[in-house]
TORPA-734915 format. One record per atom (N, C-alpha, C): x, y, z; residue in one letter. Coordinates in steps of 0.2 Angstrom, whole numbers, plus 5000, padded with zeros to 4 digits. Each point is the difference from the previous one (the first is absolute). Layout:
BEGIN
XYZA;...
REM end
This chain:
BEGIN
534547144934M;500150084999M;500750014997M;500050044995D;500750024997D;500450055004D;500649995000K;500450055004K;500750024997K;500250055002I;500750034997I;500450015006I;500749994999I;500450025006I;500650034997I;500350055003R;500650034998R;500549995006R;500649984998C;500649995005C;500650034998C;500450025004I;500750034999I;500549965004I;500650004998T;500649975004T;500250055005T;500249975005S;500250055006S;500550054998S;500449984995D;500550054998D;499850054995D;499349994998G;499750054996G;500349994992G;500249954999A;500349994993A;499649974995A;499549965002V;499549964996V;499350015002V;499650014995M;499250005002M;499749954996M;499549975003A;499749944997A;499250015002A;499649994994S;499350005001S;499749934997S;499549975004A;499749944997A;499350015001A;499649964995I;499350015000I;499749934999I;499549985003D;499549954999D;499450034997D;499949994993A;499450044997A;499649954997A;499949945003S;499649954997S;499350024999S;499750035005D;499350025000D;499950064995D;500550044999I;500050064996I;499949974992I;500549964999V;500049974993V;499449964998V;499749965005F;499449965000F;499550054998F;499950055004T;499550054998T;500050034993T;500650024998A;500150034994A;499849954994A;500249945001K;499849954995K;499250004999K;499749995006K;499350005000K;499650064997K;500350065002L;499750064998L;500050014992L;500649984998H;500150014992H;500049944996H;499849945003H;500049944996H;500649994996H;500549995004L;500750004996L;500249934998L;500350004994S;500349944998S;500649985005S;500349944999R;500649995004R;500650054999R;500150014994S;500650054999S;499850075002S;499450024999A;499850075003A;500150005007A;499849945003T;500050005008T;500750005002T;500449974997A;500850005002A;500350064999A;499850044994A;500350064999A;499850065005A;499350005000L;499750055005L;500249995007L;500049935002G;500149995007G;500750025002G;500549984995R;500750035002R;500150075000R;499650044996L;500150075000L;499650035006L;499549975002L;499650025007L;500549995006L;500349945000C;500549995005C;500650055001C;500350024994A;500550055000A;499750075001A;499450014998T;499750075001T;499950015008T;499749955003S;499950005007S;500650015004S;500649974998M;500650015004M;500350074999M;499950024994M;500350074998M;499650055003M;499349995000G;499650055003G;500150015008G;500149945003A;500250005007A;500650045002A;500450014995Q;500650045001Q;499950085000Q;499450024998L;499850074999L;499950035007L;500350055001K;500050035007K;499450055001K;499850034995Q;499450045001Q;499349965000Q;499650025005K;499449965001K;499549994994K;499950064996D;499649994995D;500349994993D;500649985000A;500449994994A;499749944996A;500150004994I;499849944996I;500649984995I;500049944998I;500549984995I;499649964995I;500250014993N;499749974995N;500549974995N;500049934999L;500449974996L;499749974994L;500350014994R;499749984994R;500549974996R;499849944998V;500549964995V;499649994994V;500450034995M;499750004993M;500449964995M;499949944999G;500449964995G;499749994994G;500349964995D;499749994994D;499749934999D;499849975006G;499649945000G;499350015000G;499649945000E;499350004999E;499750035006E;500350005006L;499750025006L;499850085000L;500450044996G;499950075000G;500250035007G;499850065002P;500250035006P;499949965006P;500450005005V;499949975006V;500150065005V;499550025004I;500050065004I;499849985007I;500450035005A;499949995007A;500150075004A;499650015004V;500050065004V;500049985008V;500550035004G;500049995007G;500050065004G;499949995006D;500050065005D;500649995005D;500150055004S;500549995005S;499949955006S;499449975000K;499949945004K;500149944997K;500250004994G;500149934996G;499349974997G;499550045001N;499449984996N;500050014993N;499749954996V;500150014992V;499449984997V;500050024993R;499549984995R;500350004994R;499749974995G;500350004993G;499649964995G;500250004994Y;499749974994Y;500549994994Y;499849964996V;500449994994V;499550014993V;500450014995G;499750024993G;499549944998G;500349945000D;499649944997D;500049955006D;499449995003S;499949965006S;500049924997S;499949994994D;500049944997D;500649984996D;500550035002C;500749994996C;500149925000C;500249984995P;500249924999P;500649995005P;500049945003T;500649985004T;500449954997T;500750015000E;500549954998E;500449995006E;500349944999Y;500549975006Y;500749994998Y;500450015004Y;500749984999Y;500149925001Y;500549984998G;500149925000G;500049985008G;500150045005N;500049985007N;499350005002N;499550024996G;499350015002G;499850075003G;500550045001K;499850075002K;499750044994K;499650055002I;499650044995I;500550054997I;500050004994N;500450054996N;499750075000N;500150035005V;499850075001V;500350054995V;500649994998A;500350044995A;499750004994A;499749944998K;499749994993K;499450045000K;499650005006A;499450045001A;500150085000A;500550025004V;500150075000V;500450024994V;500549974998G;500450024994G;500750025003G;500549994997K;500750025002K;500250074998K;499650034995N;500250074998N;499450055002N;500250055004G;499650045003G;500350045006G;499650035004T;500250045005T;499749985007T;500350025005L;499750005007L;500050075002L;499550035002S;499950075003S;499850005007S;500350045004V;499850005007V;499950085001V;499450015003M;499850075002M;499950005008M;500350055003R;499950015007R;499750075001R;499450005003D;499650065001D;499950015007D;500450055003Y;500050025007Y;499550045002Y;499550024996G;499450045002G;500150074999G;500750024999S;500150084999S;500650004996S;500050054996G;500550014995G;500049954994G;500450004995D;500049954995D;500249935002D;499649954997P;500249945001P;500749984997P;500349955004Y;500749974997Y;499849954995Y;500350004994I;499949954995I;500649974998I;500149945000G;500649964997G;499849954995G;500449994995Q;499849954995Q;500749964998Q;499949944999V;500649964997V;499749954995V;500549984996E;499849944995E;499949945004E;499649964997L;499949935003L;500649964998L;500249965005V;500649954999V;499849934999V;499449985002S;499849935000S;499249994999S;499750055002G;499249995000G;499849955006G;500449985004E;499849965005E;499950035007E;500050075000I;499850055005I;500550005005I;500249955004A;500550015005A;500750034998A;500249974994E;500750024997E;499950084998E;499450014998D;499950074997D;500050055006D;499749985006I;500050045006I;500750015002I;500449955000T;500750005002T;500450054996T;499950004994N;500350044995N;499850075001N;499350015001Y;499850075002Y;500450035005Y;500049975006F;500450035006F;500750014998F;500349964997A;500750014998A;500150054995A;499650014995T;500150054995T;499750075002T;499450005002S;499750065001S;500150035007S;500149965005E;500150035007E;500749985003E;500449964996Q;500749985002Q;500049975007Q;499549965001I;500049965006I;500149924999I;500649975002P;500149934998P;499449965004P;499649964996T;499449975002T;499949934997T;499849965004V;499849934998V;499250005001V;499649984995C;499349995001C;499849934998C;499649975004A;499849934998A;499250005001A;499749984995L;499250005000L;499849934998L;499449985003G;499749944997G;499349995001G;499749974996V;499349985000V;499949934999V;499849965004L;499949934999L;499249984999L;499949974994I;499349994997I;499949935000I;499549975002D;499849935000D;499949984992D;500349954998K;500049984993K;499449974998K;499649985005E;499449974998E;499450054999E;499950045005D;499450055000D;500250074999D;500750015000G;500250074998G;499950055006G;499949975006E;499950055006E;500750025002E;500050065003V;500650025004V;500149975006V;500549975001M;500249965006M;500450045005M;500550044997L;500550045004L;500350054996L;500150065003A;500350054996A;500450055005A;500650024998G;500450045005G;500650034996G;500450045004G;500650034997G;500550025006G;500650014997L;500650025005L;500450054996L;500150055004L;500450064997L;500650015005L;500650004997I;500650015004I;500450054997I;500250055004Q;500350064998Q;500750025004Q;500550014997L;500650025003L;500050085001L;500150025006L;500050075002L;500750035000L;500050074999P;500750035000P;500449985006P;500649994998G;500549985006G;500149935001G;499749964996A;500149925001A;500749984998A;500349965005F;500749984999F;500049944995F;500649984998E;500149954995E;499849935003E;500249995007D;499849945003D;499249995000D;499750065001T;499249995000T;499849984993T;500350034995I;499849984993I;500149934999I;500649975002E;500149934999E;499649965003E;499850015007Q;499549965003Q;499450004997Q;499750064998L;499450014997L;500049964993L;500550004997E;500049964993E;500049935002E;500349975005K;500049935002K;499249985002K;499750055003N;499349985002N;499650004995N;500050054995I;499650004994I;500149944996I;500649974999A;500149954996A;499749935003A;499850005006K;499749945003K;499350015001K;499750064998L;499350015002L;499649964995L;499449975003E;499549964996E;499550054998E;499649994995P;499550044997P;499550025006P;499750065000V;499650025006V;499449965001V;499749974994T;499449965001T;500249935003T;500649984999T;500349945003T;500150015008T;500250065002M;500150015007M;499350015003M;499650034997L;499350005003L;499749945000L;500149954995A;499749945000A;500249955006A;500750025002K;500349965005K;499750035007K;499650055000G;499750025006G;500450065003G;500550024997M;500450065002M;499650065000M;500050055005N;499750065000N;500450054997N;499850064999I;500450064997I;500650025004I;500049995006L;500650025004L;500549944999L;499849945000D;500449944999D;500450014993D;499650034995I;500350014993I;500550055001I;499950065003C;500550055001C;500649985003C;499949965006K;500649985004K;500449954996K;499749964995T;500349954996T;500550044995T;499750054997A;500350054995A;500650035004A;499950025006L;500550045004L;500449955005L;500149944998E;500349965005E;500750025001E;500250005006G;500750035002G;500050075002G;499450035000F;499950075002F;499550005006F;500150055004E;499550015006E;499550044996E;499449985001V;499450034996V;499550035005V;499850064999E;499550045003E;499450014996E;499449995003V;499450014996V;499850085001V;499950034994L;499850075000L;499250005001L;499749964996D;499250005001D;499849944996D;499449985003E;499649944997E;499350025000E;499750004994N;499350024999N;499649964996N;499350005001P;499649964995P;499950044994P;499949974994V;499950034994V;499449974996V;499750044996N;499449974996N;500050034993N;499549974996Y;499950024994Y;499450065001Y;500250064999V;499550055002V;499950054994V;499450014997C;499850044995C;499750075003C;500250054998T;499850075003T;499550034995T;499749974996C;499550034995C;499450015004C;499650054998S;499350025003S;499650044995S;499450005002R;499550044996R;500250085001R;500250015006E;500250075001E;500650034996E;500549954999K;500550024996K;499950014993K;499549964997L;499850014994L;499650064999L;499650025005E;499650064999E;500550065000E;500550005004S;500550055000S;500350014994S;500249944997H;500350014993H;499550034995H;499449975000F;499550034995F;499950085001F;500150025006C;499950075001C;500650054997C;500549964998T;500650044997T;499850014992T;499549964998M;499850014993M;499550054998M;500050024994S;499550064998S;499349975000S;499550045000D;499349985000D;499949964993D;500250024995S;499949974993S;500349935000S;500650005003D;500449935000D;499649955005D;499850035005L;499649955005L;499349984997L;499750044996R;499349984997R;500149954994R;500750004998S;500149964994S;500249935002S;500049995007L;500349935003L;499549954999L;499350015002P;499549945000P;500049974993P;499949935001D;499949964994D;499350004997D;499849964995E;499450004997E;499449985005E;500249975006N;499549995005N;500050055005N;500450054999G;499950065005G;500449985006G;500649965000R;500449995006R;500750014998R;500450015006V;500750004999V;500249955005V;500449954997I;500249945004I;500850015000I;500250005006A;500850005001A;500249945004A;500549974997N;500349945003N;500750015004N;500149985006C;500650015003C;500549954997C;500650014998H;500549964997H;500249955006H;500150035006F;500349965005F;499649955004F;499350015000C;499649965004C;499449974996C;499950034994N;499449984995N;499350035003N;500050045005K;499450035002K;499750044995K;499450004999K;499650044995K;499650065003K;500150064998Y;499650055002Y;499650034994Y;499350015002I;499550024995I;499750075002I;500150044995F;499750075001F;499450014994F;499450025002T;499550024995T;500150074998T;499650024995K;500050064997K;499850055006K;499549985004D;499850055006D;500650015005D;500449945001D;500650015004D;500550054997D;500150004993I;500450044997I;499850075001I;499350014999E;499750075000E;500150035007E;499949965005K;500150025007K;500750025002K;500549964997L;500750025001L;500250064996L;499750024995I;500150064996I;499750065004I;499449995003E;499750055004E;500450015006E;500349955004E;500450015006E;500650034998E;500349984994K;500750034998K;499950084999K;499550024997N;499950074998N;499750045006N;499849975005S;499850045006S;500550015005S;500649974998K;500650025005K;500350064998K;
REM end
């Protein structure tokens, strides 16, 4: 079972979040039939979105991250809630995969180094908060780090990883780590944190060694007294439903609704996030029009 944890140092100077999202990324790959590069890119963004979503204080708040680079992958989109549950998709699930000399997937090649990272937080009331920054690498983690520094002025270190079996392409491990300096941090705190970060192994390496997410946070915060704020299970969760589609249809005019059915008399709607298919017949549409006009 995937989990996310949030910790803080006892002096309130540093916050750290860690996630084991291996099942989430495995599910995303299966749902969308992703290539290796698409799996790595979406998996990293899902990890980041889950950790950022878990920081939302409002119960019904959601966060939406969109990476739009100039690579073949197209848009990479992930949506999370305040519990850390996430869903997502990419523009081209069959995006070709290239590798660096060390054997790691070249995510930057798939995503593209020119483009933007957009973050939208919707708190359920009032206008949503939207921040956008230019991509700095296309590798996702560095772009998240840059977003926090540029758009929110929060010194941040983000590490994200997806380990994929080179033989069969299956997801073996996926996870992330988010470390943030809070206001009032002293210079010695910063120096200790920098030393810790310099020694950190990749998240998937730590997971492969059997470390749990608390172990990962404690390693990142070595030399500090660490307090656990919360630890919760997280999942790949899609919120689509036939009822939501019906509600959307009811916002359309009668003529627009009647123009929706294809030559076979059906309206077929596919969910981008889970690939579930919803089918409405002409009779279904007429019934919706009747119900809409009777209100």
